[in-house]
C-alpha positions in Angstrom: 138.7 38.0 89.9 136.1 40.8 90.4 132.9 40.8 89.2 132.3 43.2 86.3 128.9 43.4 87.4 127.5 44.6 90.7 124.9 42.1 92.6 122.9 43.2 95.0 121.2 40.0 95.8 124.2 39.0 97.4 125.7 42.4 98.9 122.7 43.8 100.1 121.9 41.2 102.1 125.6 41.1 103.4 126.1 44.3 104.8 122.4 44.3 106.0 123.4 41.6 107.9 127.1 43.4 108.9 125.2 46.9 109.9 122.7 44.8 112.0 125.4 42.8 114.0 127.9 45.9 114.4 124.6 47.6 115.7 126.1 50.4 114.4 122.8 52.9 113.5 122.0 52.5 117.4 122.2 56.2 119.1 124.0 56.5 122.2 122.3 58.9 124.7 125.6 59.8 126.1 128.1 60.7 122.9 130.1 64.1 123.1 129.1 64.3 119.2 126.6 67.1 118.2 123.1 65.9 118.0 120.2 65.1 114.6 117.4 63.8 115.2 116.0 62.5 111.5 112.4 61.4 111.7 110.0 60.1 109.3 106.2 59.7 110.3 106.2 56.1 110.8 103.6 54.2 109.2 100.5 52.3 109.9 101.2 48.3 109.5 98.7 47.7 107.0 100.5 44.8 105.9 102.9 46.0 102.9 104.9 49.0 102.6 104.5 50.8 99.0 106.5 53.0 97.1 105.6 56.5 98.8 107.0 54.8 101.7 110.2 53.9 100.0 110.7 57.2 99.1 109.7 59.2 102.2 112.1 56.4 103.9 114.8 57.0 101.4 115.0 61.3 101.9 115.1 60.7 105.3 117.7 57.6 105.1 120.2 59.8 103.3 120.1 62.4 105.6 120.8 60.3 108.7 123.7 59.0 106.9 124.9 61.8 105.7 124.9 63.5 108.9 126.8 60.8 110.7 129.3 61.4 108.1 129.6 64.9 109.1 130.1 64.1 112.8 126.9 63.8 114.4 125.6 61.4 116.7 121.9 60.5 114.6 119.1 59.5 116.0 116.9 57.7 113.3 114.6 55.2 114.7 111.6 53.3 113.5 108.1 51.9 115.0 104.1 51.9 114.4 101.1 53.6 114.2 99.1 50.2 115.6 96.3 51.4 117.1 92.9 52.2 114.5 89.9 51.0 112.6 91.5 49.1 110.1 92.6 46.6 112.5 89.0 46.3 114.3 87.3 45.5 110.8 89.7 42.9 109.3 89.2 41.2 112.8 85.1 41.5 112.1 86.1 40.5 108.2 88.4 38.1 108.3 87.4 36.3 112.2 90.9 37.3 113.1 92.2 39.1 116.5 93.6 42.8 115.8 96.8 42.0 117.5 97.6 38.9 115.3 96.6 40.5 112.2 98.7 43.8 113.9 101.8 42.1 114.6 102.0 39.6 111.6 101.8 43.4 109.5 104.3 44.5 111.5 106.7 41.9 110.8 106.0 41.7 106.9 106.6 45.2 106.8 109.6 45.2 108.8 111.3 42.7 106.9 110.7 44.9 103.9 112.1 48.1 104.8 115.2 46.3 106.3 115.5 44.9 102.5 116.3 48.4 101.5 119.3 49.1 104.0 117.5 51.7 105.7 120.3 52.9 108.9 117.5 52.9 111.4 118.1 52.5 114.8 116.2 49.4 115.9 116.4 49.1 119.1 114.1 51.8 119.8 111.3 50.1 117.8 108.0 50.0 119.4 104.2 49.7 118.1 101.6 52.1 120.0 99.3 48.9 120.6 102.4 47.5 123.2 100.8 47.9 126.7 104.5 49.0 127.2 103.8 52.1 125.1 99.9 53.0 125.8 100.7 52.4 129.5 102.6 55.5 129.5 100.0 57.3 127.5 97.8 56.5 130.1 100.2 58.4 132.6 100.7 61.4 130.6 96.7 61.4 129.9 96.1 61.6 134.1 98.9 63.8 134.2 96.9 66.1 131.8 93.5 65.4 134.0 95.5 66.3 137.3 96.7 69.6 135.7 92.9 70.6 134.3 93.5 69.7 130.6 90.9 67.2 130.5 87.3 67.2 131.2 84.3 65.2 130.1 80.9 67.1 128.4 77.9 65.7 127.0 78.2 66.7 123.2 76.8 66.6 120.0 79.1 64.1 117.9 79.1 62.4 114.2 77.9 58.6 114.9 78.4 56.1 112.3 75.8 53.7 112.6 77.7 50.6 110.8 81.6 51.2 112.7 79.6 52.1 116.0 81.9 55.2 116.3 82.4 58.7 117.0 83.9 60.4 113.4 85.8 63.9 113.4 84.0 66.1 111.2 86.7 65.8 108.7 86.0 61.6 108.3 82.7 62.8 107.3 81.9 62.7 103.7 78.8 63.8 102.0 77.0 63.2 105.0 78.6 59.4 104.9 81.2 57.6 107.3 84.7 57.6 105.1 85.5 54.0 105.2 81.9 52.9 105.9 79.9 54.8 103.7 76.9 54.9 106.2 74.7 58.1 106.6 75.9 59.8 110.0 74.0 60.4 112.8 74.3 63.9 115.4 74.2 62.2 118.9 74.9 63.2 122.2 77.0 61.6 124.2 79.3 62.2 127.0 82.7 62.5 125.7 86.3 63.4 126.8 88.2 66.3 126.0 91.7 67.6 125.5 92.0 71.7 126.2 93.5 72.4 123.4 92.0 75.7 123.1 93.8 76.9 125.9 97.0 76.4 123.4 95.2 78.2 120.7 96.9 81.6 120.7 100.3 79.2 121.2 100.0 77.5 118.3 99.3 80.1 116.4 102.0 82.5 118.0 104.7 79.8 117.6 104.1 79.5 114.1 106.1 82.5 113.6 109.6 80.6 114.9 108.8 77.2 112.4 111.2 79.1 109.7 112.3 75.1 108.7 108.8 74.5 107.9 106.6 74.9 104.3 104.6 78.4 104.4 101.8 76.5 103.0 101.8 74.2 106.3 102.1 77.0 108.4 99.2 78.8 106.6 97.0 75.5 106.9 97.6 75.4 110.4 96.5 79.3 111.3 93.7 79.0 109.3 92.7 75.5 111.0 93.0 77.5 114.2 91.4 80.0 112.9 91.9 82.8 115.4 88.9 86.2 114.3 88.7 89.1 116.2 85.1 90.8 116.0 82.1 91.7 118.1 80.0 89.8 119.9 76.4 91.4 120.6 72.5 90.3 121.2 69.6 90.8 119.2 66.9 91.2 120.8 63.6 89.1 119.8 60.5 90.8 119.5 58.8 87.7 120.4 60.6 86.3 123.8 60.5 82.1 123.5 60.2 81.0 127.1 63.6 82.1 128.6 65.0 83.5 125.4 64.7 86.9 125.0 67.6 87.5 122.3 69.8 85.5 120.6 73.8 86.2 120.6 75.9 86.6 117.7 79.6 86.8 116.7 80.7 88.6 113.5 84.2 89.2 112.2 82.7 91.9 110.2 80.8 94.3 112.0 81.8 97.0 109.5 78.9 95.8 107.8 76.4 95.4 110.3 74.1 98.2 107.8 73.7 95.2 104.9 72.3 92.9 107.6 68.9 90.8 106.0 68.5 88.1 108.3 69.8 86.3 111.5 70.5 82.7 111.2 71.0 79.7 114.0 72.1 76.3 114.3 69.9 73.4 114.0 71.4 72.6 117.8 70.9 75.8 118.9 69.0 76.3 122.4 66.1 78.1 120.5 66.3 76.1 117.4 65.6 73.0 120.2 62.8 74.8 121.8 60.9 75.7 118.8 61.6 72.7 117.4 59.8 70.9 120.3 56.2 71.9 119.2 57.6 72.6 115.2 57.6 68.7 113.7 58.3 70.8 110.6 61.4 71.9 111.7 62.1 69.0 113.9 62.5 67.1 110.8 64.7 70.0 109.1 67.1 69.8 112.0 67.3 66.2 111.7 68.3 66.7 107.7 70.9 69.1 108.9 72.8 66.8 111.2 73.0 64.3 108.9 75.6 66.9 106.7 79.3 66.6 107.0 80.2 69.7 109.4 83.8 70.0 107.8 84.5 73.3 106.1 84.7 72.1 103.1 81.1 69.7 103.1 79.5 73.7 104.5 81.2 75.8 101.4 79.7 72.7 98.6 76.4 71.9 99.8 73.3 73.8 99.2 72.3 76.3 101.6 68.9 75.5 103.1 67.2 77.2 105.9 63.5 77.0 107.6 61.8 80.3 109.0 60.8 80.2 112.6 58.5 83.3 112.0 60.4 85.1 114.6 62.1 88.4 114.0 64.8 90.1 116.0 65.5 94.1 116.1 68.2 95.4 114.3 70.8 96.8 117.5 71.4 100.4 115.5 67.8 101.0 114.1 64.9 99.8 116.5 62.4 100.1 113.3 64.8 97.6 111.5 63.2 94.0 111.8 65.4 91.1 110.5 63.7 87.3 110.2 65.4 84.4 111.7 66.2 81.1 110.3 67.5 77.9 111.2 70.0 77.3 108.8 71.8 74.0 107.7 75.4 76.1 107.2 75.5 77.5 110.8 77.7 75.5 113.1 76.9 75.4 116.8 80.8 74.7 117.7 81.5 77.8 116.2 80.8 81.5 118.1 77.6 81.6 119.5 76.1 78.8 116.9 74.3 82.6 115.4 75.3 84.6 112.5 73.8 87.7 110.8 73.6 87.4 107.3 75.2 90.4 104.9 74.6 88.9 101.3 76.0 91.4 99.2 79.6 90.4 101.1 79.4 87.1 102.0 78.9 84.2 99.0 77.2 81.8 101.5 74.7 84.3 102.7 74.1 86.0 99.0 73.5 82.3 98.2 70.8 81.9 101.0 69.3 85.2 100.2 68.5 84.4 96.6 66.8 81.3 97.9 64.6 82.8 100.0 64.0 86.2 98.3 66.2 88.3 101.1 67.3 91.9 100.7 70.5 92.2 99.4 72.1 95.6 100.2 76.2 96.7 98.9 77.6 98.3 102.2 81.5 97.9 101.3 82.7 99.8 97.6 85.6 99.0 95.6 86.1 102.6 95.2 83.9 105.2 96.9 81.5 106.0 94.0 80.5 102.7 93.2 77.3 101.6 94.4 76.2 98.9 91.8 74.1 96.0 92.5 75.6 92.6 93.1 74.6 90.0 90.9 75.8 86.3 91.3 79.1 87.0 93.2 79.9 88.6 96.7 81.7 91.3 97.0 84.4 90.1 99.7 87.5 93.0 98.6 88.7 95.7 100.5 87.1 98.9 99.8 84.9 102.4 101.7 82.1 101.8 103.7 78.7 103.0 101.9 74.8 102.7 102.5 75.8 103.0 105.6 75.0 106.2 108.0 77.5 107.0 110.2 80.1 104.7 108.9 79.7 106.0 105.2 83.1 106.8 104.0 85.4 104.9 106.6 87.7 102.4 104.9 87.0 98.5 106.4 89.3 98.4 109.6 88.1 101.7 111.0 84.4 101.1 110.3 85.2 97.8 111.8 86.5 99.4 115.2 83.9 102.5 115.5 81.3 99.8 115.5 82.5 98.0 118.2 83.3 101.1 120.3 79.5 102.2 120.0 78.3 98.7 121.2 80.7 98.9 124.1 79.4 102.4 124.4 75.4 101.9 124.2 76.3 98.4 126.6 75.0 95.9 123.6 78.2 94.2 122.8 81.7 93.9 123.3 84.8 93.7 121.0 85.7 89.8 121.4 88.1 86.9 120.0 87.2 83.4 118.9 88.5 80.5 117.3 87.4 77.7 114.8 89.4 75.3 116.8 87.2 73.3 119.2 88.7 71.5 122.0 89.9 67.9 120.9 87.0 65.3 121.5 89.2 62.0 122.0 86.5 59.8 123.3 86.4 56.9 120.4 83.6 53.6 120.9 85.7 51.4 119.6 88.1 48.1 121.2 91.4 48.6 119.1 92.5 52.1 121.1 94.2 53.2 124.2 91.9 52.3 127.3 91.2 55.5 128.6 92.3 55.3 132.3 89.4 56.3 134.0 86.6 54.7 136.4 83.5 55.9 137.2 81.7 55.5 140.9 78.6 56.6 141.6 79.6 58.3 144.6 82.9 59.2 143.5 82.4 60.2 139.8 85.4 60.0 137.6 88.3 58.5 139.1 91.4 58.1 137.7 93.2 54.7 137.8 96.3 55.2 140.4 99.5 55.1 138.2 100.4 51.7 140.0 98.3 50.1 138.3 99.0 51.0 134.9 98.4 49.9 132.2 94.7 49.5 131.8 95.1 46.3 129.2 93.1 45.2 126.9 91.2 42.0 127.0 92.4 39.7 124.7 89.1 37.5 124.7 87.0 39.9 122.6 84.2 38.8 120.3 83.3 40.9 117.2 80.2 38.8 116.2 78.0 41.4 117.3 78.2 45.7 116.1 79.7 48.3 118.8 82.6 48.1 121.1 83.6 44.6 122.8 84.4 46.4 125.8 81.3 47.5 126.8 79.7 43.9 126.3 82.6 42.0 127.9 81.9 40.1 131.0 84.1 41.1 133.1 86.6 43.4 132.5 84.6 47.0 132.9 83.7 45.9 136.4 86.1 46.9 138.9 86.1 48.2 142.7 86.0 52.0 142.9 90.3 53.0 143.9 88.6 55.8 146.3 85.8 54.4 148.5 85.9 50.5 147.4 82.4 50.3 146.1 81.5 48.8 142.7 82.4 50.8 140.0 82.8 50.6 136.2 85.8 50.9 134.0 85.5 53.7 130.7 84.5 51.6 127.6 85.9 54.4 125.5 89.5 54.1 124.0 91.4 57.2 123.1 91.6 59.0 119.3 94.3 57.3 117.8 95.8 60.6 117.2 97.0 60.8 120.7 99.2 58.2 120.1 100.6 59.7 117.4 101.2 63.1 119.5 104.2 61.9 121.3 105.9 59.4 119.6 109.0 61.0 119.1 109.4 61.5 123.0 109.5 57.5 123.4 111.7 57.5 120.6 113.9 59.5 122.2 114.1 58.0 125.7 112.6 54.8 126.7 113.1 54.5 130.6 110.9 51.4 132.1 109.4 53.7 134.8 107.9 56.6 133.0 107.1 58.0 129.8 110.6 59.3 129.0 113.3 60.7 130.6 113.7 64.8 130.6 116.9 65.4 130.6 117.5 62.5 127.8 115.0 64.3 126.0 116.3 67.4 126.1 120.0 66.3 124.3 117.6 65.4 121.2 114.6 67.7 120.9 113.5 69.6 118.7 113.4 66.7 115.9 115.7 68.6 113.6 114.3 67.1 110.4 110.5 65.6 110.3 109.6 64.2 106.9 106.0 63.1 105.7 103.0 63.6 103.6 101.2 66.9 103.1 98.2 64.8 104.3 99.4 65.3 107.8 99.7 69.2 107.4 96.8 70.2 110.3 95.6 67.7 112.6 98.8 64.7 113.4 101.4 68.3 113.4 98.5 70.3 115.0 98.0 67.7 117.6 101.8 66.9 118.4 102.6 70.6 118.6 99.9 70.9 121.2 100.7 68.1 123.1 104.3 69.0 123.5 103.0 72.4 125.0 100.9 70.8 127.2 103.2 68.6 128.6 105.6 71.6 128.8 102.5 73.7 130.8 103.2 70.9 133.0 106.6 70.6 133.5 107.1 67.4 132.2 109.7 68.6 129.0 111.3 71.7 128.0 110.8 72.0 124.3 107.3 73.9 122.9 107.8 73.0 119.6 108.7 69.2 118.7 109.8 69.8 114.9 112.1 72.6 114.1 112.5 71.7 110.3 109.4 69.8 108.3 109.4 68.6 104.8 106.4 67.7 103.3 107.3 65.0 100.0 105.3 64.5 96.9 103.2 61.0 96.1 104.9 58.6 93.7 102.3 58.0 90.7 101.9 55.9 87.9 99.3 56.0 84.8 96.3 53.6 85.2 95.6 50.3 83.2 91.9 49.1 82.4 89.0 48.2 80.4 85.2 49.2 80.1 83.0 46.4 81.3 80.3 48.2 79.4 78.2 51.3 79.5 77.2 52.2 83.5 79.2 49.6 84.5 82.7 51.2 85.2 85.7 50.1 84.4 88.4 46.6 85.4 91.5 47.7 86.1 95.2 46.3 86.0 98.4 46.1 87.6 101.1 47.5 86.3 102.5 43.9 86.4 100.0 42.1 84.4 100.1 44.8 81.6 103.3 44.8 78.6 103.9 48.4 77.0 105.0 48.9 74.1 105.0 52.4 72.6 102.2 54.6 72.8 99.7 51.0 73.6 99.6 48.3 76.0 98.0 45.0 76.3 97.2 42.5 79.2 99.7 39.7 79.3 97.5 37.2 79.9 94.8 37.4 76.5 97.4 39.7 74.3 94.4 42.1 74.5 94.7 46.0 74.2 94.2 48.3 77.6 93.9 51.8 78.2 96.4 53.8 79.3 95.1 56.0 82.0 96.4 59.2 83.2 99.4 59.5 85.7 97.7 59.7 89.1 98.1 58.9 92.7 98.7 55.2 93.5 95.8 53.6 94.6 94.8 50.0 95.5 91.1 50.6 93.9 92.8 51.7 90.3 95.6 48.5 90.9 98.2 51.6 89.6 100.8 50.4 92.5 104.0 49.1 92.4 105.4 46.2 94.7 108.7 47.7 96.6 109.7 43.4 97.1 109.4 42.9 93.2 111.1 45.9 92.2 114.2 45.3 95.0 114.2 41.3 93.5 114.7 42.7 90.3 117.3 45.9 90.6 118.4 46.0 93.8 117.8 48.3 97.1 120.2 51.1 95.3 118.7 51.4 92.1 115.3 51.9 93.8 116.7 53.8 96.2 118.7 55.9 93.2 115.3 56.7 91.6 113.7 57.6 94.0 116.1 60.4 94.5 116.7 61.2 91.0 114.1 61.8 88.7 111.9 64.6 90.3 112.1 67.4 93.0 111.2 65.8 96.5 108.3 68.4 96.7 106.6 67.4 94.0 105.5 64.2 92.8 107.2 61.5 91.0 105.8 59.2 88.1 107.2 55.7 88.4 108.6 54.5 85.3 110.5 51.6 83.9 112.5 53.8 82.0 113.7 55.5 84.9 114.3 52.1 87.3 116.3 50.9 84.3 118.4 53.7 84.1 119.0 53.8 87.9 119.8 50.1 87.7 122.6 51.1 84.6 124.4 53.8 86.5 124.7 51.7 89.9 126.6 49.3 87.4 128.4 52.1 85.9 129.6 53.1 89.3 130.6 50.0 90.2 133.1 50.0 87.0 134.4 52.4 88.0 135.1 51.3 91.4 136.8 48.5 90.1 139.0 50.3 87.9 140.1 52.4 90.6 140.4 49.3 93.1 143.3 47.6 90.3 144.9 50.4 89.4 147.4 51.7 92.4 150.3 52.4 90.3 148.5 55.2 88.1 151.2 57.8 87.4 151.2 60.6 89.1 149.8 63.0 86.9 147.9 66.1 88.1 144.4 66.5 86.4 143.7 70.0 87.5 139.9 70.1 85.7 139.0 66.7 87.7 140.2 67.7 91.1 138.1 71.3 90.9 135.5 69.3 89.4 135.8 66.5 92.6 135.7 69.4 95.1 132.9 71.1 93.4 130.7 67.9 94.0 131.8 67.3 97.6 130.4 70.6 98.3 127.5 70.9 96.2 126.0 67.4 97.0 126.6 68.3 101.4 124.5 71.5 100.5 121.7 69.5 98.5 121.4 66.7 101.1 121.3 69.6 103.7 118.4 71.2 101.5 117.0 67.9 100.8 117.7 69.0 97.1 118.4 65.2 96.8 117.7 65.6 92.7 120.4 67.9 92.6 122.7 65.6 94.3 122.0 62.9 91.8 122.8 65.7 88.6 126.2 66.8 90.5 127.1 63.1 90.7 126.4 62.4 87.2 128.6 65.3 86.3 131.3 63.6 88.2 131.2 60.3 86.8 131.5 62.0 83.3 134.2 63.9 84.5 135.9 61.3 85.6 135.4 58.6 82.1 136.6 61.6 80.5 139.7 61.9 82.3 143.1 60.7 81.5 144.8 57.5 83.7 146.1 59.5 86.9 146.1 59.1 90.2 143.9 62.3 90.5 141.5 60.0 88.8 142.0 57.0 91.0 141.8 59.7 93.8 138.2 60.9 92.6 136.7 57.6 92.3 137.7 56.6 95.8 136.3 59.6 97.0 133.0 59.0 95.2 132.4 55.8 96.8 131.9 58.2 100.1 130.0 60.9 98.8 127.3 58.3 96.9 126.9 56.5 100.5 124.2 57.9 101.8 122.0 57.2 98.1 123.6 53.8 97.2 125.4 52.1 100.6 125.1 48.6 99.7 127.3 49.6 96.5 129.4 51.8 98.6 130.2 49.0 101.4 131.3 46.9 98.7 133.5 49.4 97.1 135.1 50.4 100.3 136.1 46.8 100.9 137.0 46.7 97.3 139.4 49.5 98.5 140.8 47.1 101.2 139.4 49.5 104.1 138.5 47.4 107.2 135.9 49.7 108.6 132.3 50.6 107.2 131.7 53.3 104.8 129.1 54.1 107.2 131.5 54.8 109.6 133.3 56.9 107.2 134.0 60.5 107.2 132.2 63.1 104.6 135.2 63.6 102.4 136.9 67.2 103.2 136.8 69.9 100.7 139.6 72.0 99.2 138.2 75.5 99.0 140.6 76.8 96.7 139.3 74.5 94.4 135.9 75.5 94.4 136.8 78.9 92.6 137.2 78.5 88.9 140.2 79.8 88.0 139.6 79.7 84.3 136.4 81.2 82.5 135.5 80.7 78.7 135.1 83.8 76.7 132.6 84.5 73.6 133.8 86.1 71.0 131.5 88.1 68.5 132.3 89.9 65.3 129.1 92.1 64.5 127.2 90.6 67.2 127.3 86.9 65.8 129.9 84.1 67.8 133.1 83.6 66.1 135.1 81.9 68.8 135.6 81.1 72.4 139.0 81.8 74.4 139.8 80.2 77.6 141.7 83.0 79.7 142.6 83.5 83.5 139.5 84.4 85.3 140.0 88.3 86.7 142.1 88.8 83.1 141.6 92.6 82.3 140.6 94.4 79.5 143.6 94.9 77.5 144.7 91.0 78.0 141.1 89.6 76.6 141.2 92.4 73.7 144.6 90.8 72.2 143.6 87.1 72.8 140.2 88.0 70.4 142.2 89.6 67.8 144.9 87.0 67.9 142.5 84.2 67.2 142.4 82.8 63.6 138.4 82.4 63.3 138.3 86.1 63.9 140.8 86.8 61.7 139.1 85.8 59.0 135.8 87.4 59.4 137.6 90.8 59.7 139.3 90.0 56.7 141.3 93.6 56.9 138.2 95.5 57.6 138.8 98.6 60.2 137.8 97.8 63.2 135.6 100.0 64.6 135.5 99.3 68.5 135.9 96.3 70.7 133.6 95.8 73.8 134.7 93.3 76.2 132.8 92.1 79.0 135.2 90.9 81.6 135.1 87.0 82.2 132.3 86.7 79.4 132.4 88.2 76.3 134.2 90.3 73.1 132.6 92.1 70.7 134.1 93.2 68.2 132.4 96.3 65.7 133.6 96.5 62.1 
């Protein structure tokens, strides 16, 4: 006798084993079926997967399974983004080797993922710390080096004195390292760069073709690249300083040139450096500027500070007009020329600066031509007409911009130009746990590429983390080699590559994995671009931008045929949870507790350990710090993989945050059991009477079509709702062959979401093959059209009855049916009917 209660503890492992043995989810490069590459952003092996991972991978898994059922050859791989600072920090803190720590974490997380039944092609698994993988990465780096896309130069960098490495601007928070919390320093180091700026225009223009991407992400990328058109010109210094006779400035708003009140240069501007040699106060100010973050958010929020150099420059359109020159903390050397002219009335940053240093504020753009009101605390940045600007007065902003550019070019003091916020990608990192840069430095030959037949340049295992800094730099022998060109003694590059490079091409290696090269171009052409890419919005800029650049760079070298790696992108919401805490006393902060330590009772909660109340906090992103995390293993142990998967899909639109709740997961568990009871009923009811149930037939085929559309649109919560509706209809239907068939078809409809339960039902229905190989049910298009409609019948505008009529019934038929209604006759009660208003398929309104 079949168990009336679905037992996931036995079913989950049994079907996972069967899938692995039959290798059912391994993609065939030579298949003749249409291909679909489904990919979720691969995880960092931190040691545990979290519920956010579960939601992300469940979404991709449902789509991958569905596309298999609709006849596609599906590539759905998994691997590990395994290099990076956390492993190195663990080596320092725990006294373990980064490799051992990383691979132990991979083993643990892989086991967790397998427990959830994801339809992954594990045959293509790799970790980016595998020498095979990063050896191919080194080969691609050398291809770019040979193709002129890699160079080395001395550059000012953010230096973390604790982690002893370069930080990207985005890793400097309030002037401190994002991991160490140490005050960041500005240093000049020789760094390797990739020429991403060569592709700036392509990267912007390519966004127009990414219709399958969220508009928000496309806008974020465009803003990050920051293409700006404007005027480059020179202010003449009234008192030359050594070799400096002028200051080059770029402005996107040349129309505001008559509103200028100061010129500002960056702390690292060559003129500022020259002045600081003989000005101790300026040197100290510049040092303070170097300790602040250089990310856009930091620049906007920090206090605007300046140092008056005592120099002045001449306005290019008025030789009598002098502007003071400041060194300012909000001007960056790596944007434009490292110098700006300030127009306080029309730039908030400039206005804050002008108010602080009592500089003039002159409005030169008016919302209407007559508006010459003074600027108070908020700069005017909108459109309008030019005022207080001599020959520009009365012009619209865009016309005035062009007029100034034309005059500058005619008179020879400036040119129209385009600049970018995007800088070349500095990829050097002073750490051990990363891809060694395959370059050898020779005193005679310079920077020499490692011969490709000597790749991979592997990381040495015998390293020590007992001292700060990069172990590769102080290794006794690893960096000492002979020059490949002249044979003289030389040194390996001891910097390793930014880990963003590891994730900038991993999707290519998933698609093609020959031993002798990074990938096979012809095989890549079969799979790319990735049909659906899924990941968090936090990767909307850097990872996605770098992956797009890397693909375009390889295309420019003839290595791949595709320019854009990801045809469609979906950014899922986070999983959130309320917090539980107790105050430690005034000024001492709070102690937070894990949800498993707490027992809820309505609107209150107690700590299980002592029975005393805890405070229930806001529902926020799950965080180890706030301990509001849910362990997937514990939930799978209690409810099974399918209930967890179903909850991930059901309660919120996938692009929104999903609040975790015990009630939600328990509801999903109960629904799994409802499905199981239906499957048992169908399996035991082969002799049901052959009575037609037209309503059930229609609902079944509407569900087949609707769920298919929702899965394709990643509207998983809508698909779940349609399955609920079908189950309700089945449970209300009479015992019939149609009911039996609907239940058996339901197993296939639900299979992408609850695959273990569906396999169990498929076996119950005595199918020998896996439901994972079953086709998606066919739709009877004729049943998608409703042939009956419900008509509301009103008397004097109030609802009195409803009628069921054939769809498309004419007005006369509907009027006769309405007047024949007993409820209508009682309401009219012999009164004169003045008019009957008929809205076909919807309404009959009787006016008396």
